[in-house]
ZALO-174006 format. One line per field, with one value per atom (N, C-alpha, C, O): y, z negated, x negated; atom name; residue in three letters. Coordinates in nm, 2 decimals. Example, Ala and Ser with C-alpha at 12.3 -4.5 7.8 and 13.67 -1.06 7.14 Angstrom:
<nodes>
yy	(-0.57,-0.45,-0.33,-0.33,-0.22,-0.11,0.00,0.11) .
zz	(-0.78,-0.78,-0.78,-0.85,-0.71,-0.71,-0.79,-0.80) .
xx	(-1.32,-1.23,-1.32,-1.42,-1.28,-1.37,-1.29,-1.34) .
atom	(N,CA,C,O,N,CA,C,O) .
rest	(ALA,ALA,ALA,ALA,SER,SER,SER,SER) .
</nodes>
This chain:
<nodes>
yy	(-2.22,-2.26,-2.13,-2.14,-2.03,-1.91,-1.86,-1.80,-1.89,-1.85,-1.93,-1.87,-2.05,-2.13,-2.09,-2.09,-2.06,-2.02,-1.89,-1.86,-1.80,-1.67,-1.68,-1.61,-1.77,-1.79,-1.85,-1.82,-1.95,-2.01,-1.91,-1.91,-1.82,-1.72,-1.62,-1.57,-1.59,-1.50,-1.56,-1.48,-1.69,-1.76,-1.77,-1.77,-1.79,-1.83,-1.70,-1.71,-1.59,-1.47,-1.42,-1.38,-1.41,-1.36,-1.45,-1.40,-1.58,-1.68,-1.66,-1.68,-1.64,-1.62,-1.49,-1.49,-1.39,-1.26,-1.28,-1.23,-1.35,-1.38,-1.46,-1.43,-1.56,-1.64,-1.56,-1.58,-1.47,-1.39,-1.28,-1.24,-1.22,-1.10,-1.13,-1.10,-1.19,-1.21,-1.32,-1.29,-1.43,-1.53,-1.48,-1.50,-1.42,-1.36,-1.26,-1.26,-1.18,-1.08,-1.15,-1.11,-1.26,-1.33,-1.40,-1.40,-1.45,-1.51,-1.40,-1.42,-1.28,-1.17,-1.13,-1.11,-1.12,-1.08,-1.19,-1.16,-1.32,-1.42,-1.42,-1.43,-1.40,-1.39,-1.27,-1.29,-1.15,-1.04,-1.06,-1.03,-1.13,-1.16,-1.25,-1.24,-1.35,-1.45,-1.38,-1.41,-1.28,-1.21,-1.13,-1.12,-1.06,-0.98,-1.07,-1.03,-1.18,-1.27,-1.32,-1.33,-1.36,-1.41,-1.30,-1.33,-1.18,-1.07,-1.04,-1.01,-1.06,-1.04,-1.15,-1.12,-1.27,-1.38,-1.37,-1.44,-1.30,-1.29,-1.14,-1.07,-1.10,-0.96,-0.93,-1.02,-0.80,-0.76,-0.80,-0.80,-0.84,-0.89,-0.78,-0.67,-0.80,-0.70,-0.69,-0.78,-0.56,-0.55,-0.56,-0.57,-0.55,-0.56,-0.45,-0.48,-0.33,-0.22,-0.25,-0.23,-0.28,-0.30,-0.43,-0.43,-0.53,-0.64,-0.60,-0.65,-0.52,-0.47,-0.39,-0.41,-0.31,-0.23,-0.31,-0.29,-0.42,-0.51,-0.58,-0.60,-0.63,-0.70,-0.61,-0.65,-0.48,-0.38,-0.36,-0.35,-0.35,-0.32,-0.44,-0.42,-0.56,-0.68,-0.69,-0.72,-0.65,-0.66,-0.55,-0.58,-0.43,-0.33,-0.37,-0.35,-0.44,-0.48,-0.59,-0.60,-0.68,-0.79,-0.73,-0.77,-0.63,-0.57,-0.49,-0.50,-0.43,-0.36,-0.46,-0.43,-0.57,-0.67,-0.73,-0.75,-0.75,-0.80,-0.70,-0.74,-0.58,-0.48,-0.47,-0.45,-0.47,-0.47,-0.58,-0.56,-0.70,-0.82,-0.81,-0.84,-0.76,-0.74,-0.64,-0.66,-0.53,-0.43,-0.48,-0.45,-0.56,-0.62,-0.72,-0.73,-0.80,-0.89,-0.81,-0.85,-0.70,-0.62,-0.56,-0.56,-0.51,-0.46,-0.56,-0.54,-0.68,-0.79,-0.83,-0.85,-0.83,-0.86,-0.75,-0.78,-0.63,-0.52,-0.52,-0.48,-0.56,-0.56,-0.68,-0.67,-0.79,-0.91,-0.90,-0.94,-0.84,-0.83,-0.68,-0.63,-0.61,-0.47,-0.44,-0.33) .
zz	(-6.05,-5.94,-5.86,-5.74,-5.92,-5.86,-5.75,-5.65,-5.78,-5.68,-5.55,-5.44,-5.55,-5.43,-5.36,-5.23,-5.43,-5.36,-5.30,-5.19,-5.36,-5.30,-5.18,-5.08,-5.18,-5.07,-4.96,-4.84,-4.99,-4.89,-4.82,-4.70,-4.91,-4.85,-4.76,-4.66,-4.80,-4.72,-4.58,-4.48,-4.57,-4.45,-4.37,-4.24,-4.43,-4.36,-4.32,-4.21,-4.39,-4.35,-4.22,-4.14,-4.18,-4.04,-3.93,-3.83,-3.96,-3.86,-3.85,-3.74,-3.96,-3.97,-3.89,-3.81,-3.91,-3.84,-3.69,-3.61,-3.65,-3.51,-3.45,-3.34,-3.52,-3.47,-3.45,-3.36,-3.55,-3.55,-3.45,-3.40,-3.42,-3.34,-3.20,-3.10,-3.19,-3.06,-2.97,-2.85,-3.03,-2.95,-2.88,-2.76,-2.95,-2.88,-2.78,-2.67,-2.80,-2.70,-2.57,-2.46,-2.59,-2.48,-2.40,-2.28,-2.47,-2.40,-2.33,-2.22,-2.38,-2.32,-2.19,-2.08,-2.20,-2.08,-1.97,-1.85,-2.01,-1.91,-1.84,-1.72,-1.92,-1.86,-1.76,-1.66,-1.80,-1.71,-1.58,-1.48,-1.60,-1.48,-1.39,-1.26,-1.44,-1.36,-1.29,-1.17,-1.35,-1.29,-1.17,-1.07,-1.19,-1.08,-0.97,-0.85,-1.00,-0.89,-0.81,-0.69,-0.89,-0.82,-0.74,-0.63,-0.79,-0.71,-0.58,-0.48,-0.59,-0.47,-0.37,-0.25,-0.41,-0.32,-0.24,-0.14,-0.29,-0.23,-0.18,-0.26,-0.07,-0.03,0.00,0.02,0.01,0.04,0.18,0.27,0.21,0.33,0.43,0.40,0.56,0.66,0.73,0.74,0.77,0.85,0.99,1.03,1.08,1.23,1.28,1.36,1.23,1.28,1.24,1.33,1.12,1.08,1.15,1.18,1.18,1.25,1.39,1.44,1.46,1.59,1.59,1.68,1.49,1.48,1.47,1.53,1.38,1.36,1.49,1.52,1.56,1.69,1.79,1.86,1.79,1.89,1.85,1.94,1.72,1.68,1.72,1.76,1.70,1.74,1.89,1.93,1.96,2.11,2.15,2.24,2.09,2.13,2.09,2.16,1.97,1.93,2.02,2.05,2.07,2.16,2.29,2.35,2.34,2.47,2.46,2.54,2.35,2.33,2.32,2.38,2.25,2.24,2.38,2.41,2.46,2.59,2.68,2.75,2.67,2.75,2.69,2.77,2.56,2.50,2.54,2.57,2.55,2.59,2.73,2.76,2.82,2.96,2.97,3.04,2.90,2.90,2.84,2.89,2.74,2.68,2.77,2.77,2.85,2.94,3.05,3.09,3.10,3.20,3.14,3.21,3.02,2.95,2.93,2.95,2.90,2.88,3.01,3.01,3.12,3.25,3.30,3.36,3.27,3.31,3.23,3.28,3.10,3.02,3.06,3.06,3.10,3.13,3.27,3.30,3.37,3.50,3.55,3.60,3.52,3.55,3.70,3.75) .
xx	(-0.13,-0.04,0.00,0.04,0.01,0.05,-0.05,-0.02,-0.18,-0.28,-0.27,-0.28,-0.24,-0.22,-0.09,-0.09,0.01,0.14,0.12,0.18,0.05,0.02,-0.07,-0.04,-0.17,-0.25,-0.17,-0.19,-0.09,0.00,0.09,0.11,0.15,0.24,0.17,0.22,0.04,-0.04,-0.07,-0.08,-0.07,-0.10,0.03,0.03,0.14,0.27,0.34,0.40,0.34,0.41,0.37,0.46,0.24,0.21,0.27,0.32,0.27,0.32,0.47,0.53,0.54,0.68,0.72,0.81,0.65,0.67,0.65,0.73,0.55,0.52,0.64,0.68,0.69,0.80,0.93,1.01,0.95,1.07,1.07,1.17,0.95,0.94,0.89,0.96,0.78,0.71,0.78,0.80,0.82,0.89,1.02,1.03,1.11,1.23,1.19,1.26,1.09,1.05,1.00,1.03,0.93,0.88,0.99,0.99,1.09,1.21,1.29,1.33,1.30,1.37,1.30,1.36,1.17,1.08,1.10,1.10,1.10,1.11,1.25,1.26,1.35,1.49,1.50,1.55,1.45,1.45,1.37,1.41,1.25,1.17,1.25,1.24,1.32,1.39,1.51,1.53,1.57,1.68,1.63,1.69,1.52,1.46,1.42,1.44,1.36,1.33,1.45,1.45,1.55,1.68,1.74,1.79,1.74,1.80,1.72,1.77,1.58,1.50,1.51,1.48,1.55,1.56,1.69,1.71,1.79,1.92,1.95,2.01,1.89,1.91,2.05,2.14,2.08,2.22,2.25,2.16,2.37,2.42,2.42,2.46,2.36,2.36,2.49,2.57,2.52,2.64,2.60,2.49,2.70,2.68,2.58,2.50,2.60,2.51,2.37,2.28,2.34,2.20,2.14,2.02,2.22,2.18,2.14,2.04,2.22,2.19,2.06,1.98,2.04,1.92,1.80,1.70,1.81,1.70,1.67,1.55,1.77,1.74,1.68,1.59,1.72,1.66,1.52,1.43,1.49,1.35,1.26,1.14,1.31,1.23,1.21,1.10,1.31,1.29,1.19,1.11,1.20,1.10,0.96,0.86,0.95,0.81,0.76,0.64,0.85,0.80,0.76,0.66,0.83,0.80,0.67,0.58,0.65,0.52,0.41,0.30,0.43,0.32,0.29,0.17,0.39,0.36,0.28,0.19,0.31,0.24,0.09,0.00,0.08,-0.05,-0.14,-0.26,-0.08,-0.15,-0.20,-0.32,-0.12,-0.16,-0.27,-0.37,-0.26,-0.37,-0.50,-0.61,-0.48,-0.60,-0.67,-0.79,-0.59,-0.65,-0.73,-0.84,-0.67,-0.74,-0.87,-0.97,-0.86,-0.98,-1.09,-1.21,-1.05,-1.14,-1.21,-1.33,-1.13,-1.20,-1.29,-1.39,-1.25,-1.34,-1.47,-1.57,-1.46,-1.58,-1.67,-1.79,-1.61,-1.69,-1.74,-1.86,-1.67,-1.71,-1.71,-1.62,-1.82,-1.82,-1.82,-1.82) .
atom	(N,CA,C,O,N,CA,C,O,N,CA,C,O,N,CA,C,O,N,CA,C,O,N,CA,C,O,N,CA,C,O,N,CA,C,O,N,CA,C,O,N,CA,C,O,N,CA,C,O,N,CA,C,O,N,CA,C,O,N,CA,C,O,N,CA,C,O,N,CA,C,O,N,CA,C,O,N,CA,C,O,N,CA,C,O,N,CA,C,O,N,CA,C,O,N,CA,C,O,N,CA,C,O,N,CA,C,O,N,CA,C,O,N,CA,C,O,N,CA,C,O,N,CA,C,O,N,CA,C,O,N,CA,C,O,N,CA,C,O,N,CA,C,O,N,CA,C,O,N,CA,C,O,N,CA,C,O,N,CA,C,O,N,CA,C,O,N,CA,C,O,N,CA,C,O,N,CA,C,O,N,CA,C,O,N,CA,C,O,N,CA,C,O,N,CA,C,O,N,CA,C,O,N,CA,C,O,N,CA,C,O,N,CA,C,O,N,CA,C,O,N,CA,C,O,N,CA,C,O,N,CA,C,O,N,CA,C,O,N,CA,C,O,N,CA,C,O,N,CA,C,O,N,CA,C,O,N,CA,C,O,N,CA,C,O,N,CA,C,O,N,CA,C,O,N,CA,C,O,N,CA,C,O,N,CA,C,O,N,CA,C,O,N,CA,C,O,N,CA,C,O,N,CA,C,O,N,CA,C,O,N,CA,C,O,N,CA,C,O,N,CA,C,O,N,CA,C,O,N,CA,C,O,N,CA,C,O,N,CA,C,O,N,CA,C,O,N,CA,C,O,N,CA,C,O,N,CA,C,O,N,CA,C,O,N,CA,C,O) .
rest	(UNK,UNK,UNK,UNK,UNK,UNK,UNK,UNK,UNK,UNK,UNK,UNK,UNK,UNK,UNK,UNK,UNK,UNK,UNK,UNK,UNK,UNK,UNK,UNK,UNK,UNK,UNK,UNK,UNK,UNK,UNK,UNK,UNK,UNK,UNK,UNK,UNK,UNK,UNK,UNK,UNK,UNK,UNK,UNK,UNK,UNK,UNK,UNK,UNK,UNK,UNK,UNK,UNK,UNK,UNK,UNK,UNK,UNK,UNK,UNK,UNK,UNK,UNK,UNK,UNK,UNK,UNK,UNK,UNK,UNK,UNK,UNK,UNK,UNK,UNK,UNK,UNK,UNK,UNK,UNK,UNK,UNK,UNK,UNK,UNK,UNK,UNK,UNK,UNK,UNK,UNK,UNK,UNK,UNK,UNK,UNK,UNK,UNK,UNK,UNK,UNK,UNK,UNK,UNK,UNK,UNK,UNK,UNK,UNK,UNK,UNK,UNK,UNK,UNK,UNK,UNK,UNK,UNK,UNK,UNK,UNK,UNK,UNK,UNK,UNK,UNK,UNK,UNK,UNK,UNK,UNK,UNK,UNK,UNK,UNK,UNK,UNK,UNK,UNK,UNK,UNK,UNK,UNK,UNK,UNK,UNK,UNK,UNK,UNK,UNK,UNK,UNK,UNK,UNK,UNK,UNK,UNK,UNK,UNK,UNK,UNK,UNK,UNK,UNK,UNK,UNK,UNK,UNK,UNK,UNK,UNK,UNK,UNK,UNK,UNK,UNK,UNK,UNK,UNK,UNK,UNK,UNK,UNK,UNK,UNK,UNK,UNK,UNK,UNK,UNK,UNK,UNK,UNK,UNK,UNK,UNK,UNK,UNK,UNK,UNK,UNK,UNK,UNK,UNK,UNK,UNK,UNK,UNK,UNK,UNK,UNK,UNK,UNK,UNK,UNK,UNK,UNK,UNK,UNK,UNK,UNK,UNK,UNK,UNK,UNK,UNK,UNK,UNK,UNK,UNK,UNK,UNK,UNK,UNK,UNK,UNK,UNK,UNK,UNK,UNK,UNK,UNK,UNK,UNK,UNK,UNK,UNK,UNK,UNK,UNK,UNK,UNK,UNK,UNK,UNK,UNK,UNK,UNK,UNK,UNK,UNK,UNK,UNK,UNK,UNK,UNK,UNK,UNK,UNK,UNK,UNK,UNK,UNK,UNK,UNK,UNK,UNK,UNK,UNK,UNK,UNK,UNK,UNK,UNK,UNK,UNK,UNK,UNK,UNK,UNK,UNK,UNK,UNK,UNK,UNK,UNK,UNK,UNK,UNK,UNK,UNK,UNK,UNK,UNK,UNK,UNK,UNK,UNK,UNK,UNK,UNK,UNK,UNK,UNK,UNK,UNK,UNK,UNK,UNK,UNK,UNK,UNK,UNK,UNK,UNK,UNK,UNK,UNK) .
</nodes>
């Protein structure tokens, strides 16, 4: 009977160690990942100065895009109709 109980213990001990060590580590990693995701989804609130800067940058980008489109149209017509 001692042979079977030793064989059984040899099979159970690695699974017990796995359950006691690996599972809690996986839970901790999951919780940390959720906290980082939650923190990334809620950025820091902007103040008035940073909002104004963002609006200015968007306006500059839109103006540049409009001039680029006009130049691109001219280039297109020059390439098509030499």
